[in-house]
DSSP file (Angstrom, degrees, kcal/mol; ACC not computed):
  #  RESIDUE AA STRUCTURE BP1 BP2  ACC     N-H-->O    O-->H-N    N-H-->O    O-->H-N    TCO  KAPPA ALPHA  PHI   PSI    X-CA   Y-CA   Z-CA
    1    1 A M              0   0    0      0, 0.0     0, 0.0     0, 0.0     0, 0.0   0.000 360.0 360.0 360.0 122.6  -23.5  -53.1   41.6
    2    2 A G     >  -     0   0    0      1,-0.1     4,-1.4     4,-0.0     3,-0.1  -0.217 360.0 -96.6 -84.6 179.8  -22.9  -56.8   42.5
    3    3 A P  H  > S+     0   0    0      0, 0.0     4,-1.9     0, 0.0     5,-0.1   0.849 122.1  57.8 -60.5 -38.1  -20.8  -58.3   45.3
    4    4 A I  H  > S+     0   0    0      1,-0.2     4,-1.9     2,-0.2     5,-0.1   0.860 103.7  51.2 -64.4 -36.0  -18.0  -58.9   43.0
    5    5 A D  H  > S+     0   0    0      1,-0.2     4,-2.1     2,-0.2    -1,-0.2   0.857 106.9  54.4 -68.5 -31.8  -17.7  -55.2   42.0
    6    6 A G  H  X S+     0   0    0     -4,-1.4     4,-2.1     2,-0.2    -2,-0.2   0.870 106.3  51.6 -69.0 -36.7  -17.7  -54.3   45.6
    7    7 A I  H  X S+     0   0    0     -4,-1.9     4,-2.9     2,-0.2     5,-0.2   0.894 110.2  49.2 -63.2 -41.5  -14.7  -56.7   46.2
    8    8 A W  H  X S+     0   0    0     -4,-1.9     4,-2.3     2,-0.2    -2,-0.2   0.900 108.8  52.2 -63.6 -39.1  -12.8  -55.1   43.3
    9    9 A M  H  X S+     0   0    0     -4,-2.1     4,-2.2     2,-0.2    -2,-0.2   0.891 109.2  50.7 -60.2 -41.1  -13.5  -51.7   44.7
   10   10 A L  H  X S+     0   0    0     -4,-2.1     4,-2.6     1,-0.2     5,-0.3   0.957 110.8  48.3 -62.6 -48.3  -12.1  -52.8   48.0
   11   11 A F  H  X S+     0   0    0     -4,-2.9     4,-2.3     1,-0.2    -2,-0.2   0.897 111.2  50.8 -54.0 -41.0   -8.9  -54.2   46.4
   12   12 A A  H  X S+     0   0    0     -4,-2.3     4,-1.8     2,-0.2    -1,-0.2   0.923 110.9  48.4 -65.1 -44.2   -8.5  -51.0   44.4
   13   13 A A  H  X S+     0   0    0     -4,-2.2     4,-1.9     2,-0.2    -2,-0.2   0.863 112.6  48.4 -65.3 -39.6   -8.9  -48.9   47.6
   14   14 A L  H  X S+     0   0    0     -4,-2.6     4,-3.1     1,-0.2     5,-0.2   0.888 110.1  52.5 -69.2 -38.9   -6.3  -51.2   49.5
   15   15 A A  H  X S+     0   0    0     -4,-2.3     4,-2.0    -5,-0.3    -2,-0.2   0.853 108.5  48.9 -63.0 -34.8   -3.9  -50.9   46.6
   16   16 A V  H  X S+     0   0    0     -4,-1.8     4,-2.2     2,-0.2    -1,-0.2   0.921 113.4  46.7 -73.6 -44.1   -4.1  -47.1   46.6
   17   17 A V  H  X S+     0   0    0     -4,-1.9     4,-2.6     1,-0.2    -2,-0.2   0.947 114.0  48.8 -67.0 -44.1   -3.5  -47.0   50.5
   18   18 A A  H  X S+     0   0    0     -4,-3.1     4,-2.7     1,-0.2     5,-0.2   0.912 111.0  50.1 -60.7 -40.4   -0.6  -49.5   50.2
   19   19 A G  H  X S+     0   0    0     -4,-2.0     4,-2.0    -5,-0.2    -1,-0.2   0.890 110.4  50.7 -65.9 -35.8    1.0  -47.5   47.3
   20   20 A F  H  X S+     0   0    0     -4,-2.2     4,-2.2     2,-0.2     5,-0.2   0.956 110.2  48.4 -62.4 -49.0    0.7  -44.3   49.4
   21   21 A L  H  X S+     0   0    0     -4,-2.6     4,-2.2     1,-0.2    -2,-0.2   0.909 110.7  51.0 -62.4 -40.0    2.4  -46.0   52.4
   22   22 A V  H  X S+     0   0    0     -4,-2.7     4,-2.1     1,-0.2    -1,-0.2   0.864 109.7  52.5 -64.5 -34.2    5.2  -47.3   50.1
   23   23 A L  H  X S+     0   0    0     -4,-2.0     4,-1.9    -5,-0.2    -1,-0.2   0.883 109.2  47.9 -69.2 -34.4    5.6  -43.8   48.8
   24   24 A L  H  X S+     0   0    0     -4,-2.2     4,-2.2     2,-0.2    -2,-0.2   0.884 111.8  49.7 -66.7 -41.1    5.9  -42.4   52.3
   25   25 A A  H  X S+     0   0    0     -4,-2.2     4,-2.3    -5,-0.2    -2,-0.2   0.910 109.8  50.3 -71.2 -39.3    8.4  -45.0   53.3
   26   26 A R  H  X S+     0   0    0     -4,-2.1     4,-2.5     2,-0.2    -1,-0.2   0.914 110.8  51.5 -64.8 -40.9   10.6  -44.4   50.1
   27   27 A A  H  X S+     0   0    0     -4,-1.9     4,-2.3     1,-0.2    -2,-0.2   0.917 109.3  49.5 -62.0 -42.5   10.5  -40.6   51.0
   28   28 A A  H  X S+     0   0    0     -4,-2.2     4,-2.0     2,-0.2    -1,-0.2   0.906 111.2  48.0 -66.0 -36.6   11.6  -41.2   54.5
   29   29 A V  H  X S+     0   0    0     -4,-2.3     4,-1.9     1,-0.2    -2,-0.2   0.923 112.7  50.3 -70.5 -38.9   14.5  -43.4   53.3
   30   30 A R  H  X S+     0   0    0     -4,-2.5     4,-1.8     1,-0.2    -1,-0.2   0.864 110.0  49.4 -56.2 -44.9   15.5  -40.8   50.8
   31   31 A A  H  X>S+     0   0    0     -4,-2.3     5,-2.5     1,-0.2     6,-0.7   0.836 107.9  52.5 -72.0 -35.6   15.5  -38.1   53.3
   32   32 A R  H  <5S+     0   0    0     -4,-2.0     3,-0.4    -5,-0.2    -2,-0.2   0.875 109.6  50.7 -68.0 -33.9   17.6  -40.0   55.8
   33   33 A R  H  <5S+     0   0    0     -4,-1.9    -2,-0.2     1,-0.2    -1,-0.2   0.897 113.8  43.9 -65.7 -36.4   20.2  -40.6   53.1
   34   34 A R  H  <5S-     0   0    0     -4,-1.8    -1,-0.2    -5,-0.2    -2,-0.2   0.519 111.2-122.1 -84.7  -4.5   20.3  -37.0   52.2
   35   35 A G  T  <5S+     0   0    0     -4,-0.6    -3,-0.2    -3,-0.4     3,-0.2   0.758  83.4 110.9  66.9  29.3   20.3  -35.8   55.8
   36   36 A I     >< +     0   0    0     -5,-2.5     4,-1.5    -6,-0.2    -4,-0.2   0.104  36.9 108.3-117.1  22.3   17.2  -33.8   55.6
   37   37 A S  H  > S+     0   0    0     -6,-0.7     4,-3.0     1,-0.2     5,-0.2   0.807  70.9  61.2 -69.0 -29.1   15.1  -36.0   57.6
   38   38 A G  H  > S+     0   0    0      1,-0.2     4,-0.7     2,-0.2    -1,-0.2   0.915 110.0  39.6 -59.9 -48.0   15.0  -33.6   60.5
   39   39 A S  H  4 S+     0   0    0      2,-0.2    -1,-0.2     1,-0.2    -2,-0.2   0.794 120.1  45.6 -78.6 -27.8   13.3  -30.9   58.5
   40   40 A M  H  < S+     0   0    0     -4,-1.5     4,-0.3     1,-0.2    -2,-0.2   0.882 123.4  32.1 -82.7 -38.8   11.0  -33.3   56.7
   41   41 A M  H  X S+     0   0    0     -4,-3.0     4,-2.2    -5,-0.2     5,-0.2   0.427  92.2 100.4 -98.6   1.5    9.9  -35.3   59.8
   42   42 A G  H  X S+     0   0    0     -4,-0.7     4,-2.2     1,-0.2     5,-0.2   0.918  79.2  50.2 -57.4 -47.6   10.1  -32.4   62.3
   43   43 A P  H  > S+     0   0    0      0, 0.0     4,-1.9     0, 0.0    -1,-0.2   0.890 111.7  48.2 -58.9 -38.9    6.4  -31.7   62.3
   44   44 A F  H  > S+     0   0    0     -4,-0.3     4,-2.7     1,-0.2     5,-0.4   0.863 110.1  51.9 -72.5 -31.8    5.5  -35.3   63.0
   45   45 A D  H  X S+     0   0    0     -4,-2.2     4,-2.2     2,-0.2     8,-0.4   0.878 108.2  53.1 -68.0 -32.2    8.1  -35.6   65.8
   46   46 A E  H  < S+     0   0    0     -4,-2.2    -2,-0.2    -5,-0.2    -1,-0.2   0.920 115.3  40.4 -67.0 -41.5    6.6  -32.5   67.4
   47   47 A M  H  < S+     0   0    0     -4,-1.9    -2,-0.2    -5,-0.2    -1,-0.2   0.954 130.6  23.7 -68.8 -51.2    3.1  -34.1   67.3
   48   48 A W  H  < S+     0   0    0     -4,-2.7    -3,-0.2     1,-0.2    -2,-0.2   0.751 135.0  23.5 -93.2 -26.4    4.0  -37.6   68.3
   49   49 A R    >X  +     0   0    0     -4,-2.2     4,-1.7    -5,-0.4     3,-0.7  -0.626  60.7 173.4-143.6  72.9    7.3  -37.3   70.2
   50   50 A P  H 3> S+     0   0    0      0, 0.0     4,-1.9     0, 0.0     5,-0.2   0.851  80.9  54.5 -58.3 -37.2    7.8  -33.8   71.7
   51   51 A T  H 3> S+     0   0    0      1,-0.2     4,-2.0     2,-0.2     5,-0.1   0.845 106.0  51.3 -66.3 -31.5   10.8  -34.8   73.5
   52   52 A A  H <> S+     0   0    0     -3,-0.7     4,-2.5    -7,-0.2    -1,-0.2   0.841 110.0  51.5 -65.9 -36.6   12.5  -36.1   70.4
   53   53 A A  H  X S+     0   0    0     -4,-1.7     4,-2.0    -8,-0.4    -2,-0.2   0.891 109.0  48.5 -68.7 -37.8   11.7  -32.9   68.7
   54   54 A E  H  X S+     0   0    0     -4,-1.9     4,-2.2     2,-0.2    -2,-0.2   0.910 111.4  52.2 -72.7 -41.0   13.2  -30.8   71.5
   55   55 A S  H  X S+     0   0    0     -4,-2.0     4,-2.2     1,-0.2    -2,-0.2   0.905 108.4  49.6 -58.5 -45.8   16.3  -32.9   71.4
   56   56 A Q  H  X S+     0   0    0     -4,-2.5     4,-2.4     2,-0.2    -1,-0.2   0.915 108.3  52.6 -57.7 -42.9   16.7  -32.4   67.7
   57   57 A V  H  X S+     0   0    0     -4,-2.0     4,-2.3     1,-0.2    -2,-0.2   0.920 111.6  48.2 -60.3 -42.7   16.4  -28.6   68.0
   58   58 A E  H  X S+     0   0    0     -4,-2.2     4,-2.1     1,-0.2    -1,-0.2   0.894 110.1  50.0 -67.3 -35.3   19.1  -28.7   70.7
   59   59 A L  H  X S+     0   0    0     -4,-2.2     4,-2.1     2,-0.2    -1,-0.2   0.861 110.7  50.4 -66.3 -40.1   21.3  -30.9   68.6
   60   60 A Q  H  X S+     0   0    0     -4,-2.4     4,-1.2     2,-0.2    -2,-0.2   0.897 109.6  50.2 -65.9 -41.4   20.9  -28.5   65.7
   61   61 A I  H  X S+     0   0    0     -4,-2.3     4,-0.5     2,-0.2    -2,-0.2   0.895 111.3  49.5 -59.0 -47.6   21.7  -25.5   67.8
   62   62 A Q  H >< S+     0   0    0     -4,-2.1     3,-0.8     1,-0.2    -2,-0.2   0.898 109.7  51.1 -62.2 -42.2   24.9  -27.2   69.1
   63   63 A S  H 3< S+     0   0    0     -4,-2.1    -1,-0.2     1,-0.2    -2,-0.2   0.768 109.6  50.7 -64.4 -27.7   26.0  -28.1   65.6
   64   64 A E  H 3< S+     0   0    0     -4,-1.2    -1,-0.2    -3,-0.2    -2,-0.2   0.492  85.2 103.8 -91.5  -5.5   25.6  -24.6   64.3
   65   65 A R    <<  -     0   0    0     -3,-0.8     2,-0.3    -4,-0.5    -3,-0.0  -0.474  68.8-132.4 -72.2 147.3   27.6  -23.0   67.1
   66   66 A K        -     0   0    0     -2,-0.1    -2,-0.1     1,-0.0    -1,-0.1  -0.755  21.4-102.8 -98.4 150.2   31.0  -21.9   66.0
   67   67 A K        -     0   0    0     -2,-0.3    -1,-0.0     1,-0.1     2,-0.0  -0.548  46.8-106.5 -67.2 131.2   34.2  -22.6   67.8
   68   68 A P        -     0   0    0      0, 0.0    -1,-0.1     0, 0.0     3,-0.1  -0.356  33.3-114.9 -63.8 144.2   35.3  -19.4   69.6
   69   69 A L        -     0   0    0      1,-0.1    -3,-0.0    -3,-0.0     0, 0.0  -0.521  33.5-106.8 -75.3 141.6   38.3  -17.7   68.1
   70   70 A P        -     0   0    0      0, 0.0    -1,-0.1     0, 0.0     5,-0.0  -0.339  37.9-111.5 -63.6 147.6   41.5  -17.6   70.2
   71   71 A S    >   -     0   0    0      1,-0.1     3,-0.9    -3,-0.1     4,-0.4  -0.424  23.7-111.0 -73.4 159.4   42.2  -14.3   71.7
   72   72 A P  G >  S+     0   0    0      0, 0.0     3,-0.9     0, 0.0    -1,-0.1   0.817 116.3  62.6 -61.9 -27.5   45.3  -12.4   70.4
   73   73 A E  G 3  S+     0   0    0      1,-0.2     0, 0.0     2,-0.2     0, 0.0   0.774  96.1  59.2 -70.7 -22.6   47.0  -12.9   73.8
   74   74 A D  G <         0   0    0     -3,-0.9    -1,-0.2     1,-0.2    -3,-0.0   0.617 360.0 360.0 -78.7  -8.3   47.0  -16.7   73.4
   75   75 A L    <         0   0    0     -3,-0.9    -1,-0.2    -4,-0.4    -2,-0.2   0.410 360.0 360.0 -87.4 360.0   49.0  -16.5   70.3
């Protein structure tokens, strides 16, 4: 294998890595548009930004709470 073949292999490897990063970026944009980024990116938030993950869990809990029904005496 000559030096030119090694350069082509390097370019091919860089192209594969760049393609993978583009794929991840497109998946992140799509997830944000659909509103599923919390479930998709949750494990990464827990690893790299634990406080952000805790905040996201708290926001999800608050959004799932239901408004209390008025008592019959209030009607």
